[in-house]
N, C-alpha and C positions, 0 to 999 in steps of 0.2 A: 550604456550600459545603468547611470541613475536613475531617470526615467524606469526603465523593468523594474529598478529593485524598487520604487516609489512607489509606483504600480504593484506591483508582487505587494508591499505591506498596505496601499490601500482595501488590495481583496482581501485580506488577513483578514482585518479588521471588518471589512465587513458584514464575512462568513459568521466570525468568530465573533462578531457582534451581539450576533441570533443569541447567544450563549443564556442560561436560563432563563427560557421560557418552553413555550409550547411544547417547543421543539428535541429538550432536549432528549425525550425517552424515544424518537427518533433517529437521533440524528447523534447521542452522545455515547448509548449505550454498544454501537452496531460495533462502533470503533475498540470497543474490549471483545462483545459475541461475535465478531466478523470475522478475526484474528486465531483465536483459542478454540472454538469450534469450528474453524477452517476445514483442517484434517478431519474430521467424524462424520463433520458434512460432505468433502469428494465422495468416504471409504464409501456413504451410505447411498450416492447420487452413484453412484458409478456399480453399487448391486441394484438399484433398482431401471436404473437404464441399461445393464446385464451386459449380455458381448462378451467374447474369451478375454482369456489373462487378466482378468480385474486385478490380481493382488501383483503383478507385472504391471500395467498401469499405473496401480496405487504408489507404486513405488520409483517409478517414475517420473509422476507428478511430487513425492515427496524429494525425489535428486533435484528438480527443478526447479524448486520452492529453494533448495537450501542454495546454490547457486546462486542463482537471481535474486531469491527473496533476503538472503543476508550474506552471502557470502562476498559479491560485489558491492551491496550500497553500505558493508561495514566500513570496506575497503577505498572507500569515497566520501565516509562519513571522516575516516580520519586525515586523508587526504586533504579533501575540499575546508575544516572545520568554519565550521558556520553554525551562530547561536542558535537556537531555540527561542522562537516570535517573544517565548518571553522574558529571555534575555537580550535577547536586539533591544525591546523596546524598555529596558532598565530602566535608564532615567526619564522618559517621558510616564512613565506608570511611579516612579518615585513624584516626580511634579503634579502629579494626577493629569497631564492631559492625556494623558491614554490610560483602557482600560482592557483589561486580558482574558479573557475571563477562559479558566480553568477548570476541568476536570479531571476526578479521579486523583492525581499526582503533577506539582510543576516539572515540566520537563526543564533535564540542563547539561544534555547531553548532545552532542553535534547533530544538527538537522539534513542534512541536505547529503546525500537524495530520502524517502520516506524508507525505509523500514520495514511500517507495511503494508504501504501501496505499494510495494515491490513485489512484498510476498503476497500479496494477490491477483495481483495482475500478472507473476510467475504461473501463478496457480491457475490463470485462468487459459493464457494463452499454452500449457500444458495441454490441459484438458479440449483446448479445441484444434490441438493439433493432433492427438489421440482422436479423439472421436470426430475427422474430418469437415474443423470451421464449423460443427453443426450448431456447438454452445455462445456462439457469440453474444447470447443476454447477458454470460457471465461477466462483461465487461463492467456491463451497466452498472451490478451490482460491486467490482471494484472498485467500478468511480464509485460508489455513495460510502465506504467503505474508503480511501482515498479522501472527501468531502467533508466525512466527520473528523481526518484529520488534523482539518483546522478551524473545524464548529470546538472540537475542544480543546483546542492552542497550543497544539503540540508542532506544526508548521507553519510554514507558509506555501501558497500555492503550487512555487516552483516545486518544493517539497517534491512536495505529490505527484505535479507532469515526470519533473525526475524521475522517481520511486516508480512510476506506472513505466519508462521506456527503458531505466535499467530492469526494472521485474520481467517484463516481455524479451528484451532482445539475452539477457540471461536462460531465460528458461529455454529459450532456441538453440543456445549456448548448445545448454546442457542437452538436452535433445541432439542435437546434431552430433556430440560427443556418444553420446550414449548408440547410435548405432543409424544406420535408417529403420521409415515409420515400418517398413517390410521388415527386418530382423526383429524391432521391436514389442511385434504384435504378435511373434512367433515363436 
């Protein structure tokens, strides 16, 4: 287990170490806009994609996001109570042996799992479910948002991976709780 924690830290430092370079606009800003504009984008997408029951589908995506992207990650963060990278490397930062690039703010709340990752993956999973698994490309967008969470110094890679899994599983639980696909769309 110690090896995996060290590997997690090394991968974090590698990705986060790219910070304050030409990559900032590509990798720092999507972490804010990718989640802030997520639901307006989803609603616009649904109107463009068309189909029946757009408002009902949108409410289902919101519900899946609440369950998979907010509820489950919040519970797990309190139970696991893993420190954010800045806090985990605090002694090394103070000694000058490690640099953790942070953007926008220094995150101090619990880190595991990534709530941003859980949210975008729960939305990707619920949209794929509602549109017959034709939107797999949304997982690439969700993965980019997850990568940005490491880049901005907010999460370790394992936080992002766990957030993705929690988001997908949470969305599936939420949609199953809401009813069958036939019931949901009619």
